[in-house]
TIDREN-560925 format. One record per residue: x, y, z of N, C-alpha, C, CB in turn. Coordinates in pm, whole numbers, plus 50000, padded with zeros to 5 digits. Atoms other than C-alpha are relative to their C-alpha. Glycine has a CB too. Layout:
<nodes>
XYZXYZXYZXYZ/...
</nodes>
This chain:
<nodes>
499504986949963468623739423380499695009749887501524999650029/500284989850100467573771223200501305005149940499205011550062/498834994350063469943786722955499735014649970500384992449871/500144985850028470573822922869500415008250120498575003349960/499674991549887470803851523109498735006650051501065010649961/501124993549934468503869423346500405014450029499584992650130/499724986049973468313907123369499695002850147499175009349907/500194996749859468833916623731500095015050023501044992850086/499874985649992468803953623656498975006650091499895005849863/501034994449915465613959423858500074993550137498604998249938/499865006149868466513953224223498664997950069500885008450087/501325002049941462803955624306499484985949976499035010049944/500425013650029462413921024154500694990050092500284996549855/499295008949910464833906224405499334999850136501475004250013/500545001249866463773893924747500825008950094500014985250049/499274990149922464743923724962500414994650138499175012550017/499625005749871464833902725282501294991949989498884991250054/498825008150020467543880925136501165008349949499714988649904/498954992250065469483905824926500085014150059499765000749850/499844987049938470043933825173501405005249975499704999450151/498714993850031472873958125116501094994550090499925015250015/498835004549925476233944225219500004985350036500115007950122/500035014149962475083908425281500554990749893498594996150032/499585008550110475923894624937500825008249903498784993749929/499284993050106477743903824620499235012549961500214990849878/500734988450049476963938124484499234996149873500985012049971/500895003150113474393939624200500784996049875499125012149969/499205003250119477053939223924500644986350012501075010649978/499385013149980478883909424074498954988949996500774999650133/501075009849998475613891124132499524997149857498825005050087/500465001850136474473897023775501024992149918499735013649934/498965006950074477803885523629500104985450046501365007150016/499915013449946477953855123859498844991449953500055000450151/501175007550040474413844423773500044997049851498745007650035/499935002050145474933849223399500984988849968500415013049929/499015010550024478053827123408499424986450040501305002950080/500535012749952476273800123610498924994749906499445001650140/501095004450085473283799123377500494996749859498915010549994/499625001850139475093801823045501134989949981500415013049942/498905009550016478023778123115499544986949937500644997250135/500445012250067476033746423030499665002549853498804994150072/500364996950138474703763222717501255001449914499165012949993/498754998350075478233772922609500664986549977500965009550076/499425013350015479483737522671499264992249892499964992350133/500795007450096476623722322474500145005749859498544999950042/499804993850132477073747322189501334995649940499965015450011/498695004550047480753738122165499984985449958501045002150109/500155014250034479853701222163499324998749864499194992550109/500725000950127477373706421881500875004749883498715008350007/499124995050107479843727021677501044989449961500705013050044/499005010450028482493699721710499354988049932500704995650129/500705011550058479973672221631499715002549852498694997350076/500324996950140478973689821309501234999049911499405014049990/498785001350080482613689821194500334985449971501185006750070/499725014350015482583651821220499114993449895499824993050134/500895005550102479833647020960500854995449881498925010549955/499255005650112481193624520687501134990750041500555010849918/498975009249952483713605920905499424985849993500475003650147/500525013750008483403568220846499544994750136501064990849944/500525006849882481353548521095500604986150003498424999549999/499295012849988483363518821218499784994450139501515001749970/500255005949871482323495421498501324998450075499294986449986/498795000349918484903498421777500965011449974500714987249978/499104989050035486413529821622500065010750107499575006149871/499774989949896487923555621857500595013049948500904994550105/499344988150054489553581121625499485002849860501554998249998/500534996550132488333600021318500824994149884499955015049985/499165005050109491293587921108499644985649964501485000950039/500365013950027490203551521144498504998349985500514991050112/501455001049996486483557921189499534999350144499504987749920/500564999549865484213560721490498694992350006499795014550046/501345005449977481353540621629499235010450082500054986050073/500834989849935478523558321813500605004950131498604994550026/499444995549873480153558622156501375006449980500114988250098/498714993750031483593566222010499815014249950500754991749895/500354986650050482023595921830499655009350115498834999249901/500434991849886480343609122146501195003150091498884992750081/498814998149915483513604022353500965010149938500734986750022/499054991350069485733621022095499525014550002500214995249854/500564986550005483443651122058500015006750137498584999749944/500044994049865482953656922432501405002950053499264990750096/498624997849954486673653222504500615012049928500864987449976/499374989250077487773676722224499295013450020500014996549851/500764987449992484983702722259499895005450142498634998049944/500284995449864484493703822635501014995050102498624995550040/499035005549905487423685022790499374990450099500675011150075/500715009249911484953660222940500274985749954498465003050000/499765014050036486203624322940498754991650029501224994350076/501145009049983483473598322894500474985649988498885003149896/499645014150011483553560522930499874995049855499124991550092/499955005250136483883538222623498664995349945500964988749995/501245006150050480463521422598498795009150018499764987050071/501224991949993477103537622530499274998150133499074996549886/500695002649873475573520822837500705006950115499924984950027/499254993049894478353535423055499815015149988501494996549993/500214985750022477993569922900498605003950045500225003749850/501394997549964474243567222961499765001450149499164989149948/500124998049854474903568623337500685012850045500594988050075/499304987649966476883601223324499055011949989501235002149908/500804987850007475483636023373498654998650066499825004149857/501344999749942471863643023452498984995449898499655014150051/501095004250086468823625823308499105011949971499194988350064/500924989250036466553649723120498874994449915500755011349923/501155004150080463123646422966500235003849854498705006650054/499854997150143462903645622588499525014249968499234989749916/500524986550023460913677922604500985010950045498695001850073/499024990449949463903694722778501334999549925500254997550148/498765001250076466533685222519500485013349944499824990149887/499334988550062468983712022409501024994449901500695009350107/498945004450090471353709422114501304997550078500225010549888/498795004049929474473691522239499754989650107500655011950062/500325010649903472653668622485500174986449934498555001750054/499855013650049473143631322452498654992949995501004992150087/501225008150013470363608322330500434985449987499135004549877/499665014249995470323570622381498844991649950500374995950143/500995008850061468563542222208500334985550035499965002049847/499855014449987468003505122260500044994349858498844993750086/499935006750130468983483221967499794985150024501375002849928/500115014549979468633445921906501144994350085499964992949866/498895004749916471993442922087499745002150149501295007349961/500304998149859470423454822414499615014350034501174995950083/500414987149947469543484322632501155010149995499494998450145/499054988950007471343517622581501244996149919500425004450142/498895004650083473453503822299500295009349882499724986249949/499714990350105473343534122071499885014150058499054998249878/499994986249949474133570822138500205009849886501115001950106/499814989250096474033603321949499965013450073498944999549889/500014986449945474173641022001498835007549940501355007449973/501204992950044470943660621984500375012949928499075003150120/499764988050080470903688021719498905010450023500094996449851/501174991349986467453702521788498934995349903500375014849974/501145003450087464023698021632499944985149968500095008049871/500105014650012464073660221691501044993949907498634996349953/498915005050084467313656021494501204996850088500385010349889/498805003249924470563640421612501114995749904499724988850104/498825004350075474093633521488500494987150064501135011149999/499505012749946475453598321521500804992749893498844991250050/499315009350087477643571421373499064988049986501434995850056/501115009450006474863549021243500354985149996499205003149882/499685014250013476443515921139501264998649915498824992149938/498805003050079479513500020985499695002449851500484985350023/500164997450143479963511620627499305013149968499254988849937/500674987150019478003543920676500955011050046498645000550077/499224988549957479233578520775499245007550107500345009249880/500654991749897478553601321070499095009849927501055007550090/501004991750068475423620520977498965005250098499324992149889/501144994849925472483640621102498774992549951499835015649983/501295006050035469223621421111498995011450005499604988050097/500804987950001467003649520998498724999149919500805011149949/501265000450074464333638620754498954992750080500194993349862/501085005649919460973626520875500084984950013498675003949941/499875014449991461893590420806501094996050100500324994249863/498875003649915465153590921001500195008750124501245000449919/499854991749881464613617321271499534992250122499205013249986/500465006549877463823609021633498494997849999500395008450122/501445001750011460153611921531499624987749917499385012349940/500305011550084460433582421293499614988150085501204996549911/500405012149928458893549321391501224992250047499104991149911/498805007549964462353533421391500635005350128501015000449885/499314994349883463923557421642499055002050118500665013249963/500964997849890460763564721846499874987550086498635004049944/500185012349920460323528421950501304995650067499464988649911/498715003749940464043525722035500545010450098501024997849891/499524989249912464413558422226500034995250144499105012749987/499845004349862465743551322574500025011850098501294991950014/499934988649910466473585422723501065009949956500274995450141/499044989450031468653616222728500745004150127499295012249937/499174995449888471423629922948500645013249961501094989550038/499254987650017473013663922990501314998550077499185012550048/498685001449939476743661923056500745013149981500804988049938/499234987450004478493694623140501024999750113499065012550013/498934999949899481673701723333499575006850127501245006949945/
</nodes>
């Protein structure tokens, strides 16, 4: 889905057979309605990213569900989406990986979810896309939630590229 807004100020750009006077919302209502519909996912994803960034430095703990004790990758994703967007997600990465809409890697927006296969199996790791092939995640026990941003640890690295499974967009 595209993000941003569309200028509908020039009614000549609209299909006059469909948008005849009196058949639909007036131009102002149409413009406001369309802007809300297009920008709502972007606003949700922006809020998710902002919340995720506040979690940097929280201990990574396998099975963790709360920042005070530490979070694992799925606990991190669940916590952020619930607090930032009010969207409840399942507990496991594989379950979360079935929510929302699948999107191509080329269509990723900051706040989208990214999934990876690990030696434990398919869709066993999750993170939140930051942009420019970077993502925030709870990497492993003993580490801390962080952004994978350098060329060795970004999604472009050999390690993450061969493990990349897919991406999902989850919005209310």
